[in-house]
N, C-alpha and C positions, 0 to 999 in steps of 0.2 A: 504494500500500500504506500503510495506516495502522498506527501503532504504538500499542498499547494503553497507557493511562495506568498508571502504577505503575513498577516497577523496569525498567530497561533492561539487557538481557543482550547484551553485545558481546564480540567477539574482535578483537584488534588484528592487522592484516595489513600487511605492507610492500607498498607500491605500486611496480610496475615503472615507472610513468610519471613520478612526481615524487620517488621515493626516501624518502617519508615513511610513517610508520605511520598507518593509518586504522582507525577503529572501525567494524566491520561487525556488524549485528545478526544473530542466529542465523536469523531468519526470512528476511532478505534473502539470506544466504549459501545457505540451502537452496533458495530460489527461483532463484538464479543457477545453482546446480549442476543443477537440473532443466531449466532453459532452455538450459544449455550456454554461458552468457555470463559476463561479469565481474560480481562483486558491486558494489553501490553502497553507499558509506559513509554514515554518518549526516550528514556534511557535504554529501552530494550528489555527491561525486567517484566516478568509476568506478575500481575498484581492480584492475588487472591483476596477479594475484599473482605473487610471485617464489618460488623454492624456500623451504620453511619452515626450512631450515638456515641461512638468512641471519640474521645477528644483528639485534636490534632497532635501529631508527634513531630519528631525531627524530620526535616525534609531531606530527600535524596539529593546529594550534591550534583550528581550528573544531570538529574532532571532540572535543577535550578539553573545550571549552566546552559542547557538546551533552551529553556524558556527565555533566559536572559538574552541569548544570542538571537533567537528568532523574534523576540519582542522589542528589540531596539529599533527606533525609527531610522530611516535611511539617512546616510550622511549627506553632507553638502554636495559632494561629487555626484552621488546618485540622483539627487534632486535636480542638479543642473543638466544631467544627461537625459532626464525624463522628457517625454514628448510634451510640447506646449499644449495647453488646453485650447480647444476650439472655442471660438466666440459663439455666444448664443445668437439665435435669430432675434432681430429687433422686435421689441414689444409692439403691440397693436397701437398704443398711443404714439410711439415714435414713428411708426409707419404713417399714421394719419397726419402728424405734424410736419413731416417732410413733404407732404403733398400740398400743403397750404401755401398760397402765394405770400411772399415776403414784401411788406410795404415799408418804406423808409419813413421815419418821423420827420425828416427835414423837408421832404417833398409835399407835405400836407398843407 
């Protein structure tokens, strides 16, 4: 399964195997529920879930690193290389105003 470039949407789940909180993407969680298995975290670890009433524990360092790298906004260079935005179509009011004849105040 590939994760699309851009923002990474994750939910932190406590693993019953190692007692750490792991970041699981929404796509992987829904795929695991359909298949009836355990979800796979962004670090690659399988996360056998514990009851959700369990308080949060220490976070997996590899998951934190993956989320931090994917969640950072693009740098200045990436924003400068991005395609420029296309301008919107003129509003209806602007279209009407451009059709009106222009009268000068001095000639009146």
